[in-house]
C-alpha positions in Angstrom: 0.0 0.0 0.0 1.5 3.3 -1.1 -0.2 5.5 1.5 -0.1 3.4 4.7 1.9 5.5 7.1 3.1 7.7 4.2 4.3 11.2 4.8 2.3 13.4 2.4 2.0 17.1 1.6 -1.1 18.4 -0.2 -1.5 21.9 -1.6 -4.8 23.6 -2.0 -6.1 21.4 0.9 -8.6 23.7 2.4 -11.5 22.8 0.1 -12.5 21.0 -3.0 -10.4 18.2 -4.3 -7.5 19.0 -1.9 -9.8 18.6 1.1 -11.2 15.4 -0.3 -7.8 14.0 -1.0 -6.6 14.9 2.5 -9.5 13.1 4.1 -9.1 10.0 2.0 -5.3 9.9 2.5 -5.7 10.2 6.3 -8.3 7.4 6.2 -5.8 5.3 4.3 -3.3 5.7 7.1 -1.2 8.5 5.7 0.3 11.4 7.7 -0.8 14.5 5.8 0.4 18.0 6.0 -2.4 20.0 4.5 -1.4 23.3 3.0 -3.3 26.2 1.5 -3.2 29.9 0.9 -5.8 30.6 3.5 -4.6 32.0 6.8 -3.7 29.9 9.8 -6.7 27.9 11.1 -6.0 26.8 14.7 -8.9 24.3 14.6 -6.9 22.3 12.1 -4.2 21.7 14.7 -0.6 20.9 13.8 -1.4 19.3 10.5 -1.9 22.6 8.6 0.6 25.0 7.0 -0.1 28.2 5.2 1.5 27.9 1.7 1.3 30.3 -1.2 2.4 28.2 -4.1 3.6 31.3 -6.0 6.1 32.1 -3.2 9.6 30.6 -3.3 10.0 31.6 0.4 6.8 29.6 1.3 8.0 26.6 -0.5 11.4 26.8 1.3 9.5 27.0 4.6 7.4 23.9 3.6 10.5 21.9 2.9 12.0 23.0 6.2 8.8 22.0 8.0 8.7 18.6 6.4 12.4 18.0 7.2 11.9 18.9 10.8 8.6 17.1 11.2 9.3 13.9 9.4 12.9 13.9 8.1 11.6 13.3 4.5 8.5 13.1 2.3 6.9 10.1 0.5 4.3 11.9 -1.6 4.0 15.5 -2.8 0.5 16.4 -4.1 0.6 19.5 -6.2 -3.2 20.2 -6.3 -3.7 23.9 -5.8 -5.0 25.8 -8.8 -7.5 28.3 -10.2 -10.1 28.4 -13.0 -9.7 30.6 -16.0 -9.7 30.8 -19.8 -11.2 32.9 -22.5 -11.3 33.1 -26.3 -8.0 34.2 -27.8 -9.4 37.7 -28.8 -11.2 38.2 -25.5 -8.8 37.0 -22.8 -6.0 39.4 -21.8 -2.3 38.8 -21.5 -2.6 39.6 -17.8 -5.1 36.7 -17.5 -2.6 34.4 -19.2 0.2 35.5 -16.8 -2.0 35.1 -13.8 -3.1 31.5 -14.6 0.4 30.5 -15.7 1.9 31.7 -12.5 -0.5 29.7 -10.4 -1.4 26.6 -12.4 2.0 25.9 -14.0 4.7 27.6 -12.0 3.0 26.6 -8.7 3.6 23.0 -9.8 7.1 23.7 -11.0 8.1 25.5 -7.8 6.8 22.7 -5.6 8.5 20.0 -7.6 11.8 21.9 -7.7 11.6 22.6 -3.9 11.2 18.9 -2.9 13.3 17.3 -5.7 16.6 17.5 -3.7 15.0 15.8 -0.7 13.4 13.1 -2.9 16.7 12.4 -4.8 18.6 12.3 -1.5 16.3 9.7 0.0 16.0 7.9 -3.4 12.3 7.4 -3.1 9.0 9.2 -3.3 6.1 10.1 -5.6 5.0 13.4 -7.1 1.3 13.7 -7.9 0.4 16.7 -10.1 -3.3 17.6 -10.6 -3.8 18.8 -14.1 -7.1 18.4 -15.9 -8.7 16.8 -18.9 -8.0 20.1 -20.5 -4.4 19.0 -20.5 -5.3 16.2 -22.9 -8.2 17.5 -24.9 -8.6 21.2 -25.8 -12.1 22.8 -25.9 -12.6 26.2 -27.6 -12.5 29.3 -25.4 -10.0 27.8 -22.9 -6.7 28.6 -24.5 -4.8 29.7 -21.4 -6.3 26.9 -19.2 -5.6 24.2 -21.8 -2.1 25.5 -22.4 -1.1 25.4 -18.7 -2.7 22.1 -18.0 -1.0 20.6 -21.1 2.2 22.0 -19.8 1.6 20.3 -16.4 1.1 17.0 -18.2 4.4 17.4 -20.2 6.3 18.6 -17.1 5.1 15.6 -15.1 6.2 13.2 -17.7 9.6 14.9 -18.0 10.0 14.8 -14.2 9.2 11.1 -14.1 11.9 10.4 -16.7 14.5 12.5 -14.8 13.8 11.1 -11.4 13.2 7.4 -12.2 16.8 6.5 -11.5 16.4 7.9 -8.0 13.3 5.7 -7.3 10.9 8.6 -7.6 7.7 8.3 -9.7 5.6 11.1 -11.1 1.8 10.9 -11.7 -0.4 13.4 -13.5 -4.2 13.6 -12.8 -6.6 14.6 -15.6 -10.2 14.7 -14.4 -13.2 16.2 -16.3 -15.5 18.7 -14.7 -16.6 17.8 -11.2 -18.6 19.6 -8.5 -16.3 21.8 -6.4 -15.7 25.4 -5.5 -13.0 25.9 -8.1 -15.2 28.3 -10.0 -15.0 30.7 -7.1 -11.5 31.5 -8.3 -12.6 32.1 -11.9 -11.3 35.3 -13.4 -11.4 36.7 -16.9 -13.1 39.0 -19.4 -14.8 36.2 -21.3 -18.1 36.2 -19.5 -19.8 33.8 -21.9 -17.1 31.2 -21.2 -17.4 31.7 -17.5 -21.1 31.0 -17.7 -20.5 27.8 -19.7 -17.8 26.5 -17.4 -19.9 27.2 -14.3 -22.9 25.3 -15.8 -20.7 22.3 -16.6 -19.3 22.2 -13.1 -22.7 22.5 -11.5 -24.2 19.8 -13.7 -21.4 17.3 -13.3 -22.4 13.9 -11.9 -19.0 13.7 -10.1 -18.0 15.1 -6.7 -14.6 16.0 -5.4 -14.6 12.8 -3.3 -15.3 10.7 -6.5 -12.2 12.2 -8.1 -10.1 11.8 -5.0 -11.0 8.1 -4.8 -9.9 7.7 -8.5 -6.6 9.5 -7.8 -5.7 7.3 -4.9 -6.7 4.2 -6.8 -4.6 5.3 -9.8 -1.5 6.0 -7.6 -1.9 2.6 -5.9 -2.0 1.0 -9.4 1.1 2.8 -10.4 -0.6 4.7 -13.3 1.5 7.6 -14.5 -1.5 9.1 -16.3 -4.5 9.0 -14.1 -7.9 9.7 -15.7 -10.2 9.3 -12.8 -13.7 9.5 -14.3 -15.7 8.0 -17.2 -16.4 11.3 -18.9 -12.7 12.2 -19.1 -11.8 8.7 -20.4 -14.5 9.0 -23.1 -13.2 12.3 -24.3 -9.6 11.3 -24.3 -10.3 8.0 -26.1 -12.3 9.8 -28.7 -9.4 12.1 -29.5 -7.0 9.2 -29.6 -9.1 6.8 -31.6 -11.3 9.0 -33.9 -9.6 12.4 -34.4 -12.1 13.5 -37.1 -15.1 12.9 -34.8 -13.3 14.7 -32.0 -12.6 17.7 -34.1 -16.2 17.9 -35.2 -17.4 17.9 -31.6 -14.9 20.5 -30.5 -15.8 22.9 -33.4 -19.5 22.5 -32.7 -18.7 23.6 -29.1 -16.8 26.6 -30.4 -19.9 27.6 -32.4 -22.1 27.2 -29.4 -19.7 29.4 -27.4 -20.0 32.2 -29.9 -23.8 31.7 -29.8 -23.8 32.0 -26.0 -21.9 35.3 -26.3 -24.5 36.6 -28.8 -27.4 35.6 -26.4 -25.5 37.2 -23.5 -25.1 40.5 -25.3 -28.7 40.5 -26.5 -29.9 39.8 -23.0 -28.1 42.8 -21.6 -28.8 45.1 -24.5 
């Protein structure tokens, strides 16, 4: 069992998938240091650490805390992230920089911070939470697709580099699931925001469903973890029938433009 008595650090653990992962990991017998950008919460006791994933100083403090607390780390879960996107002529470069700094460089910073420790102990696992958007690329989500695809590529590269040290890397690519991620949504493309919010609210999957799939995937040793049926269907369609996949994605692009037209007419 990977997680029995494992020493685990989870980012973005205050809510959503991070909270669900933390609960399931603890139930599996892991010792979890839950981290999040939220201020200190005394009711969480000694198992919580404030961590801004965009801060090099915060990552250095997290490494020092883990070293002092446990003397090493078995699993790093880079889960924290935000929602964003927008059509190429609507989203701004500031939005691109914002989402890249958090969703990509947050993962890079965390991995870089703990790699010396993992190499030194010659063991460990890195679990990076990306998205189905890292594998299939819907219209209107250029920045989100790009950073999540980068997380997929970065994770594979990390796995290759660290394999000789006994370290494995896993990337998680779920489809939409019900969570509070949309609370972080920013961007000028209001039509896309409405579509994304609707997809999240109507999803049949909960954060706990996805967390269960993540843990099962890591236990199996899957390097690419696609934890739900909807994500698997979309990925397999792209892989096995690219023409049908392109037709579906371009229809969605047309619908998004239509949603923008209706939005404007509704506010005129």
